[in-house]
Structures are given as C-alpha cells and as structure tokens.
C-alpha positions in Angstrom: 19.9 12.0 15.9 21.4 15.3 18.0 18.8 17.8 18.8 19.9 20.6 17.0 20.2 18.4 13.8 16.6 17.3 14.3 15.4 20.7 14.9 17.2 22.2 11.5 15.0 19.5 9.8 11.7 20.6 11.2 11.0 22.9 8.2 11.7 20.1 5.8 8.9 17.6 8.3 6.5 20.0 8.9 5.8 20.3 5.0 4.3 16.7 5.3 2.1 17.5 8.3 0.5 20.4 7.0 0.0 19.6 3.5 -0.2 22.9 2.5 -0.8 22.0 -1.3 -1.5 19.2 -3.1 1.8 17.5 -4.6 1.2 16.0 -8.4 3.2 13.0 -7.1 -0.1 12.7 -4.4 -2.1 11.9 -7.6 -0.1 9.4 -8.8 -0.7 7.0 -5.9 -3.7 6.3 -7.4 -2.2 4.5 -10.4 -0.5 1.9 -7.9 -3.9 0.9 -6.8 -4.9 0.5 -10.3 -2.1 -1.4 -11.2 -1.7 -3.8 -8.3 -6.0 -3.9 -8.7 -5.6 -5.0 -12.5 -2.0 -7.8 -12.1 -4.3 -9.3 -9.1 -7.6 -9.7 -11.7 -5.4 -11.3 -13.9 -3.7 -13.6 -11.4 -7.1 -14.8 -10.3 -7.8 -15.2 -13.8 -5.2 -17.3 -14.3 -5.4 -19.0 -11.1 -2.3 -18.1 -10.1 -4.1 -16.6 -6.7 -7.5 -18.0 -5.2 -10.2 -16.1 -5.6 -10.4 -14.7 -1.7 -6.5 -14.1 -1.9 -7.6 -11.8 -4.4 -10.8 -9.9 -3.0 -8.2 -9.4 0.5 -5.5 -8.0 -1.7 -8.0 -5.7 -3.7 -9.9 -4.8 -0.2 -6.6 -4.0 1.3 -5.4 -1.5 -1.4 -8.9 0.2 -1.4 -8.5 0.6 2.5 -4.9 1.9 2.4 -6.5 5.4 0.1 -6.9 7.0 3.2 -3.5 7.8 4.8 -4.8 9.8 7.6 -6.7 7.1 9.8 -4.0 4.6 10.8 -5.6 1.4 11.7 -7.7 1.7 8.5 -4.2 1.6 6.8 -2.9 -0.7 9.1 -6.0 -3.2 8.5 -5.3 -2.7 4.6 -1.4 -3.7 4.9 -2.7 -6.6 6.7 -5.2 -7.7 4.7 -2.5 -7.4 1.5 -0.4 -9.5 3.5 -3.1 -12.5 3.8 -3.6 -12.3 0.3 -0.1 -11.5 -1.2 1.8 -14.3 1.5 0.7 -17.2 -0.1 1.7 -16.3 -3.3 5.0 -15.6 -1.8 5.5 -19.1 -0.2 4.3 -21.0 -3.8 6.8 -18.6 -5.8 10.0 -19.2 -3.1 8.9 -22.9 -3.5 9.4 -23.0 -7.2 5.7 -24.4 -8.0 
C-alpha cells in the first residue's frame, strides 16, 4: 500500500486503537461466546466430542474475552483449536 494511501486511512484505524466510545457491536461479542458454549455443552452431552475437548473449547472462549493482551488471546485460540480439531477430522471422515 502506498504511503499516501496509508496516511489517509490513519483516522479510521485510530478509532480501533483509541476506543473513544463503546461500540454496541462490541457487546454482542458476548453472545458469540454464550452461543458457542451452549453448542459445546450440547456436543458433549450428545457424545460428539469428549469432555476434555468441551472443556478446552469453553476455556479457550473465556480467554478470548480479553482483547487487550495478545498472548492470552493466542492461548485461548490454541485451546479452541485443540478442542475443535478432532471434531473436524471426524466430520471430514464422515464418522
């Protein structure tokens, strides 16, 4: 991206950094966490995923609530991948 074009985008990108006001859409992120948690609990109860996988997925989701510390978000993402990956393999194998 040319420097002049990037400089023109700085005011729009600065909104993400400064967080001058709470965007309503940010509060809806909690609904994603609740929805995936309910899905995970259902998958565990129906024995589509093992209990340890469900725990990893939910713990990973809870770690994603913190958007400011990147290492916590990365750990949460890795935990979710470890929990969801076997389900994806099982789905691809049509089991």
